[in-house]
N, C-alpha and C positions, 0 to 999 in steps of 0.2 A: 146446459152446463153442468160439469162433473161434479156429483155429490158424494163419489166414493172418499173415504176418508183420507185424501192424498195430502199428507202433512210435509211438513212445513220446514225443511230443512234445505242447506242450499242445493241445488240443481235445477231439477225440471219444475214445470208448473202447472195450475189447473187451467181447465179448458173455459172459455167465455159462452155465453149465451144471451139473451132473449128479449124481446118485447117484441112488439112491432109497431114502431113510431110511424110507419109506412101505412097509408092508408089506402091497403089494395085489397081487392076482392080476390080470396084464395083460390076460387073456382075459377077466376076469369083467365083467359089466354092474355099473356102481356107479351107483345112483341116490340122489341127496341128498334129505334131508327138507327141506320149505320152510323150516323153522327153522335150517337149517344154510346156507342159501343166503347169508345176510348174512357169514358167514365166509369165503365164496368170493370176495368183491369184491376188487379190486386196489387197491393204495394210490393215493391223489388227493391232488393239492395242495390242489385245491379242491372238496371233495365237494360234489355236487348242485348246482354251479355251472358251467354251460357258458358259455365265453367264446367269442368269435368265432374262427373257424379260417381261419388263413392259411398261406400257402407262405412259408418263409424258407430260406436258404441258411446252412449252419454246416460249416465246415471243407470247404468246397468242393461239399458236398452239399444237395440239396433234400429237405425236410421239412415235414409238416403240424403245426402246433402251434396250440394255443389261446392268447388274448392275454388276461391277466389284469391290469389296471392297470400296463401297461407290460411285464409280465413274460411270457416264453414258457414254455408248458408242453408236455412231448412225452410221449404215451403215459400221461398220467395223472399222474405224479409225477415226471418227468425236467425238472429246470429247464435251459433253454438260456441261456447267458451272452447277454445283450442286445448287449453291447459288442463281442461275437465273431462276431457273426452280422448278416446283412443281408437286405433284400427283393429283393436282385438277386444275381446270380452275384458270388462272391468271387474277389479277385486272390490267385492261389497263387504264382506266380513273378514276379520282378523281374529287370527288366535295364537297366541305367543309370537307376536309380530310375523306371522306367517300369513300371506294373502290365502283365503278361500275364494274363488270364483263365483259369482253368482250370474247364470247364464240367462235367467229371465224372471222379472218381476212383474206385476201387475199393478196399474194404476199410475199416475202422474203425481210427482211431489211438487212442492213448490217453495221457493226461496222468498218467503214474504219479508216485507219491511218492518222492523220492529216499532211498537207504539204507533201504528197506522201512519208513520212519518217518513215520507221520501224526500231524500236530500238530493239537491240538483245544481248544476251551473251550467251556463249558457257561455258557448265559445264567441268571444267578440267579434269574429268575422263571419257569424251566421247572420244571413240575411234575413229581414222581417220576422225580428225577433217576437212580434205581437202574435203570431200564430202559436208560440210556445205559451204565452202568458194566457191566452184565450184558452188554449186545450187545459192549462192546469186549473184555470178558474172553473172551466166545466166540470173537471174530475172533482174538485173541492167542494162544488155546489150540489153535486148528486151522490158523493159518497162519504165515508167516513174517514177517507185519506187527505192527509196534510202534505202539502209539499213547501220545503223550507229551503231557501238559497243556503247553498253549501258555506260554511266558515271553518274549514278544516276536517270536517268528518271524512272518513275514510272509505264509505260506501256511499256512492253517489252516482246519479244520472248525470251524463254529458251531452249536451245538445250541441251537435257538431255538423258542420256542412259535408255532404257526401255526394255521390252519384244517383243515389235513390233513396227510398225511405227505409229503415230497419232498425232493429232492437234486439236486445235479448231478452230472454223471458224470466222474469222473477229477479230477485236481488242476488246476483252471483258473487259479490264482493269486490271491492276496489271499486274503480272508476268503470261505469260500463256506458258505452257510446248509444245515443239514438241520433241516427244520421238523417238529416234532412236535406234532400236538394231544393233548389229554388221552387221545384214544381210541386213539392209537398205541402199540402193545404192544412188549415187547422184541423180538419177532420181525420187527414192521414196522421197528423200528430197526436189526437186523440186516440186512434188505432195503436201506433206504437208506444205509447205510455200504456195502454193497456197491456202490450206485452211485458212491458217492464215491471209491471206489478204482479204479472202472474197468469195473464190470459193467454190462451191458445186461440187458432182458428175455429169458428163455429163449424164449418163444414167438414171438419176431419173427426166429428163426434163416432164413437163406436156404432152409433144406431143410426148414421145418416143414411143408409140405403133404404130405410123406411120412408124417406121423405123427399130424397133427391135422386137422380141418375146422373152419373158422371159419363160424359161423351167423349172417352180417350181418342176416338178417331178424329176429333175437332181440335186436339191440344197439338202445339207444336211440338215437332218431333224434337226429344230430349227434354223436354218439361214434364212428362209425364210424372215423374215423381213427386211433383208438387201437389199431387192430388192422392198423397200417401195418407192413409187414417192411422188414428194411435193404435187401433188394434192390430194394425199391421206389424207394428212393433211389440206386441203383447200387452199393451195397456188395455185395462177394462174398468167397470165401474157403472155407477148409476149417474144421471144426469141432474143437473139442479132444475132444469125445466123438462117438462114432459115431452115435448117435441122440439124437433130442429127451429132454430129462431131466424127466421130470414129477415128480421130487422137488426139483429146484432151488428154493431159496428165492427165485429171481429169476422164478418162472413165474407167470402169469396163474392165476386160477381158473376154473373151467369156467364158473362164472355171472358173470364179469366184465362190467359194463356192461348187464346184461340188462335188457329192457323190460317180459318178460312172465314173469318166473320160468323160462324155459326156457333151456337152456344156450346160451353164445354160442362155446364152444369144446367140441368132443369129440374123442376119439381117433378114428382112422381107421375103428374098427370101429362106430362110433356110441355107444359108452359114455361115461360121464362119468369123473370122475378126482378125487381129493382133492388140494389143494396142501397145501402145510405151510408154517408160519411158525415153526420151530422151532429149526432147525439148519441150517447150511450142508451141501449135499450133497457126495458126494464127487468128483463132477464140478466144483461151485463150487470146491472145495479144489484139485483139479487144475489148474483155470484160473489161480486166484490163485498157485499155485505159479510157473506157467510165465510170469506176469506179473513175479512178485517172487521171484526166485531166492533160495535161503536165504543166499549169500554177499552178497546185495545189490548184486550187479554188473549193470550194463547187458546186455541180451541181445548176443550175438555176430552181427555181420552177416555173411551168409555169400554168397560170390560165387556168383553165377548165380541168386540168389532174388530174388523181387519182394517189396517193403515198400510200406506206405503211411504216411507220416510227414507229420502236419501237413496232411493231406487230399490229399497228391500220391502218386501211384503212382510208384516209381522202381525201377530195377533196380540191384541191386549187382554191379558187375563191376571186376575189377583194382583192388579197395578202392577204387573211387570210385562215384558214383552217376549213373545215366544216366536221361533222361526221354525218352519217346517222344513227338515234337510233330509238327506239320504239316512240319517240315523234316527229319523221321527223328530218329534218336536223337542226343540232344545232352546234354553233361555239366552237371550242376548241383550246387550246394553248399548247404548250410544254415548260416544265419549269424543269430544272433539273432533266431530264431523266424520267419525267413523264408527262401524259396528263393530263389536267384540262378542265372542262366544263367553258366556259366564262360566 
């Protein structure tokens, strides 16, 4: 799980990681039966419907997305806010009301829910509402987060029927949908809530190639972009866990997007693995506790440390923010969701 100081203002979020609630021998060869492969697929917003793939910029980062009727979908089930993204490099720093483009920054920022409280509402037409209540209970039983039914709050999650399972990452502002088809289980709902509170997919860690091999020759044609890593977009940083967590509820299955029944992801030793959609792993919980401390306070900024906030990498020094530009180190400040040169 990402440990780099990726703080906490609207837009991108932190990656999830780890435990292993699965009792498996890491060295054992694990081959799934054909009938089990369907359980290994990753969550998808639009199952079996490949939209045109394009490159967009979100929080200063370039990423491949599928377009579906004006929506942007990243890695199968992650919705990207259209009104916070663009087809060209985004402007990150402002000076005298003129935007200065930031071509690349490192790290992933997170729109966290204030006071560890997530407001939500459930569409009256959503089938099997118990899967939502059960998923929420699991989150409350295992983390510091509280889920409160909305009573007029402007920022909230809205559980609604859809063609698949999908969610935005972190609090993006306003109403943000978690879509659940009738085939999305309680475990899938836990996964999608994970995105909504700030978690990304585990297999996209920057260091993933130390632990897994991606077999693009087994991936359905047109779906290769779903195996994009955060490093491909220029994100970096340390992880909350020392190794990739095969037990994370945010991990892709070994057969995700397979075109031929062969694994698309294997361990480095060539063996396959079982994913789970039952519980948050210990690594998932550790990461969430780092993002949402028990006292509900915002993380302390440490002088001498780098942070990525709202898409911009900055250095904390003498209780101020510095950004390295073509002119050298310059002081910047954050005001009303925008960076400005001082």
